[in-house]
SERO-485052 format. One record per residue (C-alpha): residue in three letters; x, y, z. Coordinates in steps of 0.001 Angstrom, whole numbers, plus 500000, padded with zeros to 6 digits. Layout:
N
ALAXYZ;...
REM end
This chain:
311
MET837553446383868872;CYS840118446306866064;GLU840912443057864226;ALA844474442902865619;GLY843121443465869111;THR840619440617868746;ARG843358438167867820;LEU845780439366870519;TYR843142439342873280;ALA842249435745872428;SER845944434836872470;ALA846406436555875838;LEU843475434660877338;ARG844953431354876147;SER848536432025877273;GLY847760434194880271;ARG849766437227879189;VAL851285439215876276;THR854285441501875997;ARG853947445264875901;ALA855537445236872457;GLU852781442953871171;ALA850101445108872807;ALA851483448187871070;THR850286446747867740;ALA846705446753869022;PRO846082450006870955;CYS842356449274871058;LEU843018446716873806;MET844264449462876095;ASP841450451758875007;PHE838955449092876080;ALA840961448407879270;LEU841287444715878388;LEU844907444482879525;HIS846563445429882805;PRO850214445340883960;ASP851609442039885236;PRO852541442688888899;ASP855405440179888633;ASP856990441536885454;PRO856370445086884143;GLU857311444015880608;TRP854198441839880408;LEU850483442547880410;ARG847733440244881653;PRO844227440058880113;VAL841180441190882038;PRO838699438283882259;PRO836029438682879569;SER833231438366882138;ALA834640441319884075;ALA835223443353880893;LEU831688442642879691;ALA830162443624883029;GLN832128446868882986;ARG830824447694879504;LEU827229446683880220;GLN826873448596883456;PRO826385452101881971;ILE824069450702879290;GLU821928448925881860;ARG821870452088883939;GLU820644454078880929;ILE817977451444880178;GLN816789451650883771;GLU816601455428883569;ARG814621455169880328;ARG812203452769881974;HIS811681455197884849;LEU811062457995882339;THR808546455799880476;VAL806635455198883694;GLU806664458909884549;LEU805399459894881083;THR802664457265881263;ASP801551458628884619;VAL801457462168883209;PHE799346461290880139;GLU797150458593881652;PRO794448461048882840;PHE794054462290879250;LEU793885458920877486;ASN790203458414878232;ILE789257461879877013;SER788052461726873391;ALA786970464470871025;GLN783265464898870383;ASP783802464309866653;PRO786800461975866174;SER786406462009862380;THR787550465640862172;THR790119465701864964;HIS793128465550862623;ALA791564467025859478;ILE793772470119859770;THR796982470208861788;VAL799055473355862253;LEU802796472692861984;GLU804916475473863443;GLY808660475602862852;VAL810834474256860053;SER811938471192862022;ARG808368470095862734;ILE807316470722859136;ASN810252468677857804;ALA809541465870860284;ALA805928465676859089;LEU807039465659855436;ASP809600462926856132;LEU806947460774857825;ALA804464461316854984;THR807193460391852486;MET807938457142854315;GLU804218456259854450;CYS803640457103850766;HIS802909454150848441;THR801862455395844997;GLU802428459042844036;VAL803667462454845108;LEU802314465646843522;THR804232468869844138;VAL803926472516843161;GLN807191474431843622;PRO806819478127842727;GLY809833480381842348;GLY812998480298840284;GLY816098478134840478;ARG817022476484843779;SER820337476590845613;GLU822788473708845291;HIS822093472663848898;VAL818310472566848388;LEU818640470651845112;SER821074468167846677;GLU818612467368849470;ALA815727467163846999;LEU817702464785844779;GLU818450462480847703;ARG814792462389848775;GLY813610462003845183;LYS815840459013844501;ALA814732457331847724;VAL811077457761846729;VAL811527456609843127;GLU813452453510844193;ARG810305452416846036;GLY808312452557842798;ILE806521455783843680;SER805815458287840909;ILE806546462009841270;ARG804986464846839298;THR806355468337839909;LEU805293471740838628;TYR807892474509838426;GLN807764477946836855;HIS809241478673833436;THR812133480565835047;VAL813750477303836252;ARG814517476524832605;HIS817389478998832986;SER818692477242836123;LEU821500474800835312;GLY821168473252838772;THR817476472484838297;LEU818079471054834833;ALA820839468798836212;TYR818512467696839030;ALA815792466822836506;GLU818267464919834317;GLN819438462752837220;LEU815846461775838000;ALA814802461377834369;GLU815154457578834367;GLY812777457169837294;LYS809028457705837489;VAL809489461476837610;GLU807741464047835426;ILE808454467771835552;ARG806450470484833819;THR806579474269833963;LEU804090477137833905;GLU804588480876833858;GLU802546481383837048;LEU801774478956839865;ILE799849478840843108;GLU801776478683846393;ARG803739475594847370;LEU801719472374847551;ILE802685468758848282;ILE800195465876848094;PHE800970462282849098;ASP798779459443847743;ARG795889461949847531;THR795283461384851251;VAL797373464110852900;ALA798430467536851614;TYR800754470252852900;ILE800424473963852202;PRO802170477015853730;ALA800159479005856252;ARG802463482033856232;SER804523483764853568;ASP807845482886855256;ARG806829479180855178;ARG807669478692858855;ILE804089477599859541;ALA802361474957857417;LEU799027473158857409;GLU798737469379857205;LEU795408468587855547;ARG793787465163855836;HIS790147466017855137;PRO789260463975852000;GLY787293466847850478;LEU790116469362850891;VAL792790466991849610;ASP790671465985846597;TYR790038469651845750;LEU793755470452845866;ALA794519467408843709;GLN792037468698841116;VAL793739472109841183;PHE797058470365840561;GLU795628468368837635;HIS794206471561836099;LEU797603473237836260;TRP799336470079835028;ARG797241469973831836;ARG798205473562831039;ALA801915473082831776;THR804740472253829342;PRO807104469298829969;LEU810562470480830989;THR812110468432828176;GLU810055470283825536;GLN810510473786824147;LEU808011476371825297;PRO805401477332822700;TYR806964480110820632;SER805299483462821154;PRO806866486150818952;PRO807187489664820360;SER804196491886819691;ASN804960495583819213;GLY808417494847820602;VAL806987493313823818;THR807906489734824752;GLY805634487161826365;VAL807249487633829775;GLN806846491396829503;ARG803168490947828594;SER802728488880831750;ILE804409491609833788;ALA802240494229832075;ARG799071492329832974;LEU800119492142836631;LEU801032495843836643;VAL797566496719835366;GLU796081494522838119;GLY797903496674840673;HIS800747494372841744;VAL804021495897842949;ASP807472494793841769;ASP808067492318844622;SER804701490659844091;ILE805202490392840323;ALA808670488875840718;ARG807369486338843228;ARG804406485334841047;LEU806605484849837979;GLY809452483130839832;MET812143485699839077;ASN814219488044841206;VAL813140491657841662;ARG816123493014839700;THR815154490991836614;CYS811532492068836998;ARG812506495737837123;ALA814722495312834066;HIS811702494041832125;ILE809597496943833416;ALA812283499373832227;LYS812134497779828763;LEU808333498145828797;ASN808758501818829654;ALA811187502266826759;THR809076500319824263;LEU805826502094825091;GLY807441505503825625;SER806366505824829241;GLY807903508305831657;SER806236507127834871;ARG804576504099836447;ALA801139505714836243;GLN801634506534832555;LEU802902502997831916;GLY799647501496833184;TYR797661503763830873;LEU799861502996827854;ILE799624499248828491;ALA795843499463828483;GLN795858501542825289;SER798471499491823419;GLY796437496310823058;ILE799391494087824012;LEU797346492230826602;GLU794755491284823981;ASP797594490076821713;LYS798572487559824382;ASP795256485765824049;
REM end
């Protein structure tokens, strides 16, 4: 109820009625049906007794509560036969949980975030994120940091060219957030307090696995730490690697993956760049090494020694 309506309703209860002109200044009173026409004088309105108004407002709420109670009883009756059935090995019942659908995955991540107390470790392969994704990540990140929880995130080197990602990192820089980058990363990984981890179970990331087995989670945490030691802080320049025989460090990485048999899409995904950029680098490799075909390019890469120069 609006402030003007509160004052006018109290005045109407004390005096027994108010004019229509006065009521016009507080339309919420009519919206709440707290005034009704005076049968003796149409220019006046009389207040509905508060007990009657309250009962009218409470009735649908009480009806909904009653319906909820009935539903609770029905659900209890449905699940009661299963409550006494226990798994043969309770210790492994929830070691691995399959989460199908984006909404269920996000709900599990939100719950794990709320239950987190000390640290979050994340691996985020790929290039720069969209403004919408970064905005949501910033909101979640701030909420976590404000609770004193540390965050360590691994991105790929390609995010260094993403203004959105750099702005996101800058806004979280004052909190307990560290970001490092690597040229190549494993698939997406999120670990909370080293007790629960989430990994994708399908390439489209619409199915994920929630892992709570201590051995699995500890292994994944060790993988993260291994990658973390090799990574470069986002605030630092990447180690300078001068071109060798006219081939840059990124092109050497692409060359290595080409020799291993990866196709353009796979190479772009592994290095966190789009396919068009990947193909542009391959075209430069062709030009530099004098190749006229993909098969010849693989041979020339092997003969050129550029992969040995990388090490």
